FIKESE-727146 format. One line per 3 residues: number of its first residue (from 0); their letters; for each residue y, z, x of N, C-alpha, C. Coordinates in steps of 0.001 Angstrom, whole numbers, plus 524288, in hexadecimal, padded with zeros to 5 digits. Atoms other than C-alpha are relative to their C-alpha. Layout:
NUM = A = Y:Z:X:Y:Z:X:Y:Z:X ~ ...
//
This chain:
0 = MAW = 805A7:7FF6D:8017D:9C197:6715D:B75F6:7FA10:7FF31:7FEDE ~ 802AE:7FFB3:7FCBC:9B8E0:675D2:B7C46:7FB4D:8013C:7F9BE ~ 8046A:7FEA7:80592:9AFA4:679A5:B6D86:7FEA1:7FC2E:7FEB0
3 = RGQ = 80323:805E9:7FE47:9AB50:66B06:B6FA6:7FA67:7FF87:80082 ~ 8050E:800B5:7FEB3:9A2F0:66DD5:B768D:7FCCE:803F1:800F7 ~ 8011A:7F847:801F6:99DBD:67D68:B7203:8001C:7FA83:7F945
6 = LSK = 8040C:7FEEF:805BE:998AB:6736F:B62DD:7F986:80091:800D9 ~ 80756:7FD8E:7FF8B:98A1E:674F1:B6817:7FDF6:80641:8009B ~ 802D5:7FADE:80017:98AA3:68358:B687B:8016F:80038:7FAB1
9 = NLR = 800C4:7FF0E:8079E:98D23:684B6:B5928:7FFA0:7FD46:7FAD9 ~ 800A1:804EA:803F9:98BB2:67872:B524F:7F959:7FE66:8032D ~ 805B0:80288:7FF35:97D09:67233:B5180:8008E:7FA56:7FFAD
12 = ELR = 7FD69:80542:7FEF2:98315:664C0:B4F6B:80514:7FD4D:7FB1D ~ 7FD87:801E1:8026A:98C37:65E00:B49E5:80031:7FA52:7FE2B ~ 801FC:80533:8033A:99081:65359:B4122:80385:7FD18:7FEA7
15 = FLF = 7FDE8:80457:80159:9970C:64865:B3C6A:80284:7FB95:7FDFC ~ 7FF2B:804A3:8074C:99A0C:64161:B2FA5:803A6:7FD85:7FDEA ~ 7FB9F:8002C:8034B:9A197:63805:B2CE2:7FF04:7F883:7FFF6
18 = CQS = 7FDB5:8039F:7FE4C:9A588:62951:B2A53:7FEC0:7FA5E:80258 ~ 7FF17:803E3:7FC34:9A364:61C4A:B325C:80753:7FD1F:7FF8E ~ 7FE67:80510:800EE:9AE93:6150D:B2B1B:80603:80576:7FDBF
21 = SPA = 7FB02:7FD8A:80327:9B7A5:620EA:B2180:8030F:801CF:80458 ~ 7FBBB:7FD49:7FDD9:9C51C:62508:B2506:7FEE1:80471:800AE ~ 80208:7F8C1:80293:9C144:63354:B1FC6:7FBBD:80185:805D1
24 = SSS = 803CB:7FE95:7FC72:9B788:6324D:B2BA8:8023D:7FF47:80556 ~ 7FC84:803DA:7FB05:9C174:62B20:B370C:7FD3C:80633:80596 ~ 801D5:7FDF7:7FAD5:9C2A7:639CD:B3D5B:7FD08:801F5:80110
27 = ARS = 804B5:7FEC8:80004:9B671:63D11:B3D71:7FDBC:7F9BC:804D6 ~ 804CE:804E6:7FD31:9AFF5:630BA:B438A:805BE:8015E:80557 ~ 7FA57:8022B:7FC83:9BD95:6302A:B4CCE:7FD44:80598:80443
30 = FVE = 800B5:7FBF3:7FDB9:9B9BA:63E56:B5074:7FB74:8019F:803B3 ~ 80431:80009:7FBDE:9AB92:63C9E:B5386:7FFE6:7FC23:804F4 ~ 7FF81:80103:7FC2B:9AF0F:63184:B5B4D:8029E:7FFC4:8046D
33 = KNY = 7FF3D:7FDF1:7FDA6:9B799:636BD:B6434:7FC65:8071F:803BF ~ 801DB:7FA70:7FFF5:9B0E6:644EF:B635B:7F8C6:80125:80360 ~ 80416:7FEB9:7FE91:9A242:641CA:B64BC:7FCD7:80077:805DF
36 = KEL = 80133:80146:7FBF9:9A093:63CAF:B7182:8017D:805C5:8043B ~ 7FEEB:7FA8F:7FDDF:9A74C:649F5:B77BC:7FCE9:8068E:7FCBC ~ 80195:7FD29:80422:9A1D7:65463:B6B8F:7F885:7FFA5:803BF
39 = KTL = 806C7:7FD91:7FE1B:992C6:650E7:B7005:7FE95:7FFE2:80649 ~ 80212:7FE74:7FCA5:99527:65071:B7E40:80060:80699:802B6 ~ 800D5:7FB22:7FFEF:99953:65FFE:B7D0A:7FD43:80212:7FED8
42 = NPK = 80248:7FD76:8030E:98F74:660BB:B73CD:7F8EA:7FE65:8005D ~ 80201:80490:80230:98468:6593B:B78BD:7FA52:80105:7FDF2 ~ 806CE:7FF5D:8015B:97851:66107:B7165:8028F:7FE84:7F7B1
45 = LPI = 7FFF5:7FD5C:80619:980E2:6628F:B639E:7FED1:7F893:7FD38 ~ 80018:8044C:80292:97E23:6578F:B5A4C:80461:7FD1B:7FD55 ~ 7FC98:80098:802E0:9884C:65097:B56CF:80082:7FB51:7FD44
48 = LIR = 801AA:802BD:8022F:98629:64841:B4A6E:80458:7FAB8:7FC3D ~ 7FB9E:80317:8009F:98FA6:63B7E:B46BA:7FB45:7FCBF:7FCC7 ~ 80224:804B4:803A4:98C8A:63696:B38B1:8033C:7FB47:7FA02
51 = ECR = 7FBCB:80484:800B9:9929C:62AD1:B333D:7FB3E:7FF1C:7FA9C ~ 8008C:8040E:805FF:9906A:625E6:B2441:80424:7FFE4:7FCFA ~ 7FA91:7FDA0:7FFF3:999CE:62062:B1D87:7FF15:80152:7F9AF
54 = GTE = 80092:7FDE2:804BD:99F88:62694:B126A:7FFD4:805A0:80076 ~ 7FF37:7F94E:7FD71:99D97:634E3:B19A9:804E3:7FFBC:8005C ~ 7FA09:7FD2A:80072:9A81F:63CF0:B187A:7FFDD:8045F:80660
57 = PQL = 7FEFD:7FEA4:7FA6E:9AB32:641AE:B27B6:7FF54:80447:8004B ~ 80067:7F9EE:80113:9A627:65060:B29F2:7FCA5:80181:8045E ~ 8017E:7FBD3:7FAF4:9A30A:658C8:B3544:7FA79:80476:7FE13
60 = WVR = 80536:7FB7D:8010A:99525:66078:B333B:7FED3:802BB:8070F ~ 80160:7FCC1:7FE67:99026:66A68:B3D84:7FC95:802BF:7FF0D ~ 803D5:7FE1B:800E0:98587:67064:B3FF8:80076:806D9:800CF
63 = YAV = 7FFDC:7FAEE:7FC6E:982DC:67F51:B45E9:7F9A0:8025B:7FEAA ~ 8050D:7FDEC:8003D:977D9:684CD:B4724:8004C:805D4:80063 ~ 7FFEE:7FB06:7FF6E:9725A:693DD:B43FC:7FD4B:802FD:8023D
66 = GAQ = 7FFC0:7FFC2:7FC57:96C20:69469:B4E0E:7F982:7FEFD:80003 ~ 803C9:80166:7FD93:95F92:69198:B549C:7FAF4:80191:7FE2F ~ 80718:7FE98:801F1:953E3:697D3:B4FB9:800DC:7FE7F:7F74A
69 = VLS = 7FFF5:8026F:803FA:959FB:6932B:B4097:80039:7FA58:8011B ~ 7FF77:803C6:7FDC9:95C6F:68502:B485F:7FA57:7FCC1:80015 ~ 806E9:8019B:7FE0E:94E02:685E1:B4AF4:7FA56:7FFBF:7FC0A
72 = KGN = 80531:80171:806D0:94862:6869A:B3BFA:80153:7FDD0:7FE0A ~ 7FFFA:8045E:803F5:94CBF:67C48:B3828:80669:80077:7FECC ~ 7FD6A:7FF52:801DF:95AA5:67FD5:B3480:803CA:800A8:80437
75 = FGV = 7FE08:805B9:7FB4A:96762:675ED:B3A22:8038D:802F7:8007A ~ 7FE6E:7FDC1:7FEF4:96EC2:67F9A:B3815:80585:80018:7FCA2 ~ 7FBEE:8033A:8049F:97DB0:67FB3:B3024:804E5:7FDD3:802BE
78 = EKG = 7FC9B:80568:7FE5F:986F7:6760C:B2F39:8051E:80195:7FCEB ~ 7FB77:8012B:8029E:99556:67442:B2BBC:80324:7FA3F:80087 ~ 7FD1D:80544:7FFC7:99CD9:6698A:B2890:804BE:80135:7FFEA
81 = IRL = 7F88C:801DF:801F1:9AC18:6648A:B2686:801A8:7FA23:80023 ~ 7FF5C:804BA:80123:9AF37:6588A:B2087:804D7:7FF2B:803DE ~ 7FB07:800C5:7FDD9:9B9ED:6503B:B2903:80379:7FAC4:7FDC9
84 = DGL = 7FE7D:8018D:80488:9BF6E:64916:B1EDA:80660:8014C:80291 ~ 7F981:7FE8F:7FFA1:9CEB5:646EB:B2418:8016A:8041A:805A9 ~ 7FF4B:7FD5A:7FB5B:9CD62:64FB5:B30BF:7FFCA:7FBE0:803F1
87 = SEE = 7FE66:8045E:7F97A:9D2A5:6499D:B3E2D:7FB5D:80355:802F8 ~ 804B6:8006E:7FC60:9CA1B:64A84:B48FF:802AD:80360:80198 ~ 7FD01:7F8F0:7FF52:9D22A:65817:B4CC0:7FCFC:80355:7FC1A
90 = QIF = 802A7:7FD24:804E4:9CCBE:65BED:B4062:7FB35:8030B:8001E ~ 80536:80081:7FEEA:9C091:6590D:B4245:7FEEF:803E0:8067F ~ 7FEF6:7FC4F:7FB76:9C04C:66050:B518D:801A7:803C7:7FD81
93 = KAL = 7FF46:7FAF3:800F9:9C54F:66BFD:B49EB:7FC74:802C5:7FCF6 ~ 80264:7FDFE:802E5:9BB51:66CF7:B41C8:7FA3D:8005C:80356 ~ 80365:7FEF9:7FD83:9B29F:66B7B:B4B4A:7FE5B:802A4:8031D
96 = KEF = 7FF1A:7FB0D:7FBE4:9B6A6:67527:B523E:7FC71:80543:7FC63 ~ 80060:7FBC2:8019E:9B6DE:67E40:B47A0:7F8E7:802B1:7FEA6 ~ 805A5:7FEDD:7FFFB:9A7BB:67B72:B4531:7FCE4:80084:801D1
99 = SKL = 80402:7FD78:7FAD6:9A225:67EAD:B5279:8019D:803A5:80083 ~ 7FD11:7F9B2:7FE5D:9AA8E:68B35:B526A:7FA0F:80544:7FCFA ~ 80541:7FCF1:803EB:99F27:6900A:B48C8:7FB9D:80229:80139
//
C-alpha cells in the first residue's frame, strides 16, 4: 500500500466528518482511530482534519490543488466527497485510494 505515502502529491487536504456516537459512523471512527497516525506519519505536511459533530453523516472529503498560481490567488482548489454510510473500513480505504489517483 505504497500509495498511502503519496497522498500529499495529489491532495491538499483530507477531511473526515462523522458523529461521535451513531452506529452509522462506527466504521469511519474506527478507520480514523486505526489509520490516522500512519497516514499522518507518511504525509506530514498534508492537513488531515477530523470533524466530529452529533448527528453528522459520515463523510470523506478531499481537496485537490488546481495549481500553485490558483492557490496563491485565494482559490482553494477542487473538493470531492463521498458518504461513508454503510461502508466498511476496507471500502473506506478503497475510496481514499481512488481519490488519491485523481
